KEBADREN-122345 format. One line per 10 residues: number of its first residue (from 1); for each residue x, y, z of N, C-alpha, C, O. Coordinates in steps of 0.02 Angstrom, whole numbers, plus 50000, padded with zeros to 5 digits. Layout:
<sites>
NUM = X:Y:Z:X:Y:Z:X:Y:Z:X:Y:Z; ...
</sites>
This chain:
<sites>
1 = 59740:59624:54245:59671:59646:54256:59627:59621:54200:59646:59623:54142; 59569:59597:54216:59521:59571:54167:59487:59628:54131:59454:59669:54163; 59495:59632:54065:59465:59686:54027:59392:59673:54011:59359:59715:53980; 59365:59616:54031:59295:59599:54017:59251:59607:54078:59203:59569:54087; 59266:59655:54119:59225:59668:54178:59163:59707:54159:59164:59744:54110; 59111:59700:54197:59050:59739:54186:59065:59812:54202:59102:59827:54249; 59035:59856:54164:59047:59928:54173:59017:59953:54238:58963:59932:54258; 59053:59997:54271:59025:60033:54328:58991:60095:54300:58998:60111:54241; 58955:60130:54342:58920:60190:54318:58969:60240:54288:58953:60273:54239; 59029:60247:54317:59077:60295:54291:59106:60272:54224:59134:60313:54187
11 = 59100:60207:54208:59125:60182:54145:59071:60174:54092:59085:60151:54037; 59010:60193:54108:58955:60185:54061:58970:60223:53997:58996:60278:53999; 58954:60192:53940:58969:60226:53877:58923:60286:53866:58867:60289:53891; 58949:60334:53830:58907:60389:53806:58873:60363:53743:58906:60339:53698; 58807:60369:53741:58771:60346:53681:58741:60408:53648:58707:60448:53680; 58756:60415:53584:58733:60473:53547:58717:60455:53475:58735:60401:53451; 58684:60501:53441:58667:60491:53371:58730:60489:53327:58780:60522:53341; 58726:60450:53274:58777:60448:53222:58783:60516:53190:58733:60551:53180; 58844:60536:53174:58858:60597:53138:58897:60579:53075:58932:60528:53074; 58893:60620:53024:58928:60605:52961:59003:60593:52972:59033:60552:52938
21 = 59032:60629:53020:59105:60621:53032:59121:60553:53065:59180:60537:53073; 59070:60515:53084:59080:60449:53113:59085:60394:53061:59095:60336:53079; 59079:60411:52998:59075:60359:52946:59133:60309:52948:59121:60249:52943; 59194:60333:52954:59251:60286:52955:59247:60238:53015:59263:60179:53009; 59225:60263:53072:59217:60220:53131:59162:60168:53118:59170:60110:53136; 59107:60190:53087:59052:60144:53074:59073:60090:53025:59058:60031:53035; 59109:60109:52973:59133:60060:52925:59180:60010:52959:59176:59950:52946; 59224:60034:53002:59270:59990:53039:59231:59939:53080:59248:59879:53080; 59180:59962:53116:59140:59917:53158:59101:59866:53115:59097:59807:53132; 59072:59889:53061:59035:59844:53016:59082:59791:52987:59065:59732:52984
31 = 59142:59813:52966:59190:59765:52940:59210:59714:52992:59220:59655:52977; 59217:59736:53054:59235:59689:53108:59180:59637:53116:59194:59577:53124; 59117:59659:53114:59062:59612:53119:59061:59564:53060:59052:59504:53068; 59071:59591:52999:59072:59548:52940:59125:59493:52947:59112:59435:52932; 59183:59512:52971:59237:59463:52980:59218:59410:53031:59235:59351:53022; 59182:59429:53082:59159:59382:53133:59104:59337:53105:59106:59276:53115; 59056:59366:53070:58999:59327:53046:59015:59281:52988:58978:59234:52975; 59069:59294:52952:59088:59250:52897:59101:59179:52923:59091:59131:52886; 59123:59174:52985:59135:59107:53013:59071:59068:53022:59072:59006:53027; 59014:59103:53026:58949:59070:53034:58911:59063:52968:58871:59018:52959
41 = 58925:59108:52922:58883:59115:52862:58928:59134:52804:58950:59191:52799; 58940:59086:52759:58990:59096:52707:58967:59140:52648:59004:59148:52600; 58908:59167:52652:58883:59210:52598:58891:59285:52614:58867:59327:52577; 58924:59300:52670:58934:59369:52689:58981:59403:52638:59027:59371:52612; 58970:59466:52626:59015:59505:52584:59082:59511:52621:59082:59522:52681; 59138:59503:52586:59202:59510:52621:59207:59578:52656:59186:59629:52628; 59235:59579:52716:59238:59641:52755:59268:59700:52719:59243:59756:52725; 59321:59689:52681:59354:59746:52648:59313:59776:52591:59331:59828:52564; 59258:59744:52573:59214:59771:52521:59159:59816:52550:59123:59849:52513; 59153:59817:52616:59103:59861:52648:59128:59933:52643:59186:59947:52658
51 = 59084:59977:52622:59102:60048:52614:59041:60091:52627:58991:60068:52654; 59046:60153:52606:58993:60202:52618:58925:60180:52591:58873:60200:52619; 58923:60140:52538:58859:60117:52511:58819:60078:52563:58758:60081:52563; 58854:60043:52608:58820:60004:52660:58785:60052:52708:58727:60041:52727; 58820:60104:52728:58791:60154:52773:58733:60190:52739:58683:60206:52772; 58739:60203:52674:58684:60234:52638:58621:60191:52644:58566:60218:52650; 58628:60126:52642:58571:60081:52650:58540:60085:52719:58479:60085:52725; 58582:60089:52770:58555:60096:52839:58519:60163:52845:58465:60166:52874; 58548:60216:52818:58517:60282:52823:58451:60285:52785:58403:60318:52807; 58447:60250:52729:58384:60246:52691:58331:60212:52733:58274:60236:52738
61 = 58349:60156:52765:58302:60121:52809:58280:60166:52867:58222:60166:52886; 58327:60204:52894:58310:60250:52948:58259:60302:52926:58212:60317:52963; 58267:60328:52866:58218:60377:52841:58150:60344:52831:58098:60374:52847; 58149:60284:52804:58087:60249:52789:58050:60223:52850:57989:60222:52852; 58088:60203:52902:58058:60170:52960:58070:60206:53025:58073:60175:53078; 58077:60272:53023:58088:60313:53083:58144:60285:53126:58136:60272:53185; 58201:60276:53094:58257:60244:53127:58310:60291:53153:58310:60352:53139; 58356:60262:53190:58412:60298:53220:58474:60253:53216:58469:60192:53224; 58531:60284:53203:58595:60250:53212:58625:60281:53274:58636:60341:53277; 58639:60239:53323:58664:60263:53388:58734:60234:53400:58745:60174:53391
71 = 58780:60276:53421:58848:60257:53435:58860:60253:53510:58834:60294:53547; 58899:60205:53531:58923:60201:53601:58997:60222:53601:59037:60194:53563; 59013:60270:53643:59081:60294:53649:59105:60281:53720:59067:60289:53768; 59167:60261:53727:59197:60249:53792:59269:60275:53788:59307:60256:53743; 59286:60318:53834:59354:60349:53834:59370:60381:53767:59424:60371:53740; 59323:60419:53741:59331:60455:53677:59343:60410:53617:59371:60432:53567; 59323:60347:53622:59330:60301:53566:59263:60267:53552:59228:60249:53599; 59245:60259:53488:59184:60223:53472:59193:60148:53484:59240:60118:53458; 59149:60119:53524:59156:60048:53542:59097:60006:53519:59096:59946:53530; 59048:60038:53487:58991:60000:53462:58939:60045:53432:58941:60106:53440
81 = 58892:60014:53397:58836:60052:53369:58775:60006:53364:58780:59945:53366; 58718:60039:53357:58655:60004:53350:58612:60043:53302:58608:60105:53306; 58580:60009:53256:58530:60040:53212:58462:60013:53234:58451:59953:53235; 58417:60059:53250:58350:60041:53273:58299:60074:53227:58301:60135:53217; 58254:60034:53201:58198:60060:53161:58137:60058:53207:58120:60004:53232; 58104:60115:53218:58051:60116:53268:57981:60106:53241:57934:60096:53279; 57972:60109:53175:57906:60099:53145:57911:60056:53083:57909:60081:53027; 57917:59992:53093:57921:59944:53038:57853:59911:53030:57827:59882:53078; 57823:59916:52971:57757:59886:52963:57761:59810:52955:57803:59784:52918; 57718:59775:52991:57713:59703:52982:57681:59691:52914:57631:59722:52897
91 = 57710:59646:52876:57685:59633:52808:57661:59562:52798:57653:59539:52742; 57650:59527:52852:57624:59459:52847:57550:59463:52826:57511:59496:52860; 57532:59430:52772:57464:59436:52746:57412:59403:52790:57353:59419:52785; 57433:59356:52833:57385:59322:52875:57382:59350:52946:57353:59320:52991; 57412:59409:52956:57411:59442:53021:57380:59511:53016:57378:59540:52962; 57355:59536:53072:57330:59604:53074:57387:59653:53060:57445:59637:53069; 57369:59711:53036:57419:59763:53023:57443:59793:53089:57402:59810:53132; 57508:59800:53097:57537:59834:53154:57609:59853:53138:57638:59827:53090; 57636:59899:53176:57706:59918:53170:57744:59889:53230:57715:59879:53283; 57807:59876:53220:57851:59854:53274:57917:59890:53267:57931:59919:53214
101 = 57958:59889:53318:58025:59916:53315:58073:59859:53301:58061:59802:53321; 58128:59874:53268:58174:59823:53247:58246:59846:53254:58266:59897:53225; 58285:59809:53292:58357:59822:53296:58387:59787:53235:58396:59726:53235; 58402:59826:53184:58427:59797:53123:58501:59781:53125:58525:59737:53089; 58537:59816:53168:58609:59805:53174:58631:59822:53245:58608:59870:53274; 58675:59782:53271:58709:59799:53333:58779:59768:53330:58786:59708:53316; 58828:59809:53343:58898:59786:53339:58935:59815:53399:58931:59875:53414; 58972:59772:53432:59016:59794:53485:59087:59775:53464:59100:59718:53444; 59134:59823:53468:59203:59808:53451:59228:59750:53493:59213:59745:53552; 59266:59706:53462:59291:59646:53497:59327:59666:53561:59320:59632:53612
111 = 59364:59720:53559:59403:59742:53618:59359:59765:53675:59382:59772:53731; 59294:59778:53661:59249:59805:53713:59194:59756:53732:59152:59773:53774; 59194:59696:53704:59141:59648:53719:59145:59624:53791:59199:59620:53820; 59087:59608:53819:59084:59582:53887:59086:59637:53940:59095:59622:53999; 59079:59700:53919:59084:59756:53966:59018:59793:53974:59017:59847:54003; 58963:59765:53948:58897:59796:53958:58878:59847:53905:58826:59880:53911; 58919:59854:53854:58905:59905:53802:58846:59883:53759:58805:59925:53741; 58842:59820:53742:58785:59795:53704:58720:59805:53743:58670:59825:53715; 58722:59791:53807:58663:59800:53850:58643:59874:53850:58584:59890:53845; 58692:59919:53855:58677:59991:53855:58645:60012:53789:58598:60051:53788
121 = 58671:59985:53733:58642:60002:53668:58572:59972:53660:58528:60005:53633; 58561:59911:53685:58495:59881:53681:58445:59920:53725:58387:59929:53706; 58467:59942:53784:58424:59983:53827:58406:60048:53792:58349:60071:53796; 58454:60078:53759:58441:60140:53721:58392:60127:53665:58346:60166:53654; 58401:60071:53629:58354:60054:53575:58284:60043:53602:58235:60065:53572; 58279:60010:53659:58213:59998:53689:58181:60065:53709:58121:60074:53701; 58220:60110:53736:58194:60176:53754:58167:60212:53692:58113:60242:53695; 58204:60210:53637:58181:60242:53575:58118:60208:53549:58072:60241:53525; 58115:60142:53554:58056:60105:53531:57995:60123:53573:57941:60134:53546; 58004:60126:53638:57948:60145:53682:57925:60217:53669:57865:60231:53669
131 = 57972:60261:53657:57955:60331:53642:57914:60337:53578:57874:60383:53570; 57924:60289:53532:57887:60288:53469:57822:60248:53476:57787:60235:53427; 57806:60227:53538:57746:60188:53553:57745:60119:53520:57692:60092:53507; 57804:60091:53509:57807:60023:53482:57786:59974:53537:57803:59984:53596; 57750:59922:53519:57729:59871:53567:57777:59812:53567:57778:59773:53615; 57816:59804:53514:57862:59749:53509:57929:59774:53483:57933:59820:53443; 57981:59742:53508:58050:59756:53485:58078:59690:53460:58078:59640:53496; 58101:59690:53398:58128:59629:53368:58202:59638:53352:58228:59693:53345; 58235:59581:53347:58306:59580:53329:58317:59514:53292:58284:59464:53306; 58364:59513:53246:58381:59451:53210:58453:59432:53227:58495:59475:53244
141 = 58467:59368:53222:58534:59344:53237:58546:59280:53196:58499:59241:53186; 58606:59271:53174:58622:59209:53140:58615:59151:53189:58639:59155:53246; 58583:59098:53168:58568:59041:53212:58631:59013:53246:58628:58993:53304; 58686:59012:53211:58748:58983:53239:58785:59031:53285:58834:59011:53317; 58763:59093:53290:58795:59142:53333:58766:59135:53404:58726:59177:53426; 58786:59082:53437:58756:59065:53502:58771:59117:53556:58731:59127:53601; 58828:59150:53551:58845:59201:53601:58795:59258:53597:58767:59279:53648; 58784:59284:53537:58736:59339:53529:58666:59316:53549:58629:59353:53581; 58647:59255:53530:58580:59230:53548:58572:59229:53624:58519:59246:53650; 58624:59208:53659:58622:59206:53732:58615:59277:53761:58576:59289:53807
151 = 58653:59324:53735:58650:59393:53758:58579:59420:53748:58551:59450:53793; 58551:59410:53689:58484:59436:53675:58432:59403:53720:58385:59435:53742; 58441:59338:53732:58395:59303:53778:58397:59333:53848:58345:59341:53879; 58457:59348:53872:58464:59378:53938:58432:59447:53941:58410:59470:53994; 58429:59480:53883:58399:59547:53880:58323:59543:53876:58289:59594:53880; 58295:59483:53867:58223:59475:53867:58193:59457:53799:58132:59449:53793; 58235:59450:53748:58209:59429:53683:58193:59355:53685:58229:59316:53716; 58140:59336:53651:58120:59267:53644:58115:59250:53571:58103:59293:53529; 58126:59186:53554:58118:59166:53484:58046:59179:53463:57999:59165:53500; 58038:59206:53403:57972:59223:53377:57958:59180:53315:57910:59142:53314
161 = 57998:59187:53264:57993:59148:53203:58062:59121:53189:58111:59158:53192; 58066:59058:53173:58131:59029:53157:58131:59013:53083:58088:58976:53058; 58178:59042:53047:58184:59031:52976:58236:58976:52965:58290:58977:52995; 58219:58928:52924:58264:58872:52911:58279:58869:52837:58239:58891:52796; 58337:58841:52820:58352:58831:52749:58388:58765:52740:58418:58738:52786; 58384:58740:52680:58417:58677:52662:58461:58691:52601:58437:58712:52549; 58525:58678:52607:58569:58686:52549:58550:58636:52494:58537:58578:52508; 58550:58659:52434:58533:58616:52377:58593:58609:52331:58589:58624:52272; 58647:58585:52358:58709:58577:52319:58709:58514:52280:58757:58499:52245
</sites>
């Protein structure tokens, strides 16, 4: 049986707020993402160095930018999470002042990818952004992570600003 089937309504994940007792699950998911992203970006912190301090940073951003950490659960197991900041001030000096919503983090466990969990978390993030009266929802992705870029594109995200860098070795 193909484990990468799209979820049916009965298989839809339960999405709920992060709780302190979820910390070990959150660290596990973050470490899994770090391990994946190291193949694209060699400046990532090694996965085993991720700890509670990382979550403290997300929670600080949530307090500052009206954010939420949302967990996706399937069959009583955490299969992903999303951090959404609903009131991020635009700080570009040549633009008008406005706030936007920002998906700062989204991680789906490798074992659960391709099953619609990311889409469910993005829909939840969009609902939270709309409830906060945000007019724009942004997300960032490593340029070489073409799978994630394709998923975000299918969800309706478009390229906005492309940041480029040149190694000076």
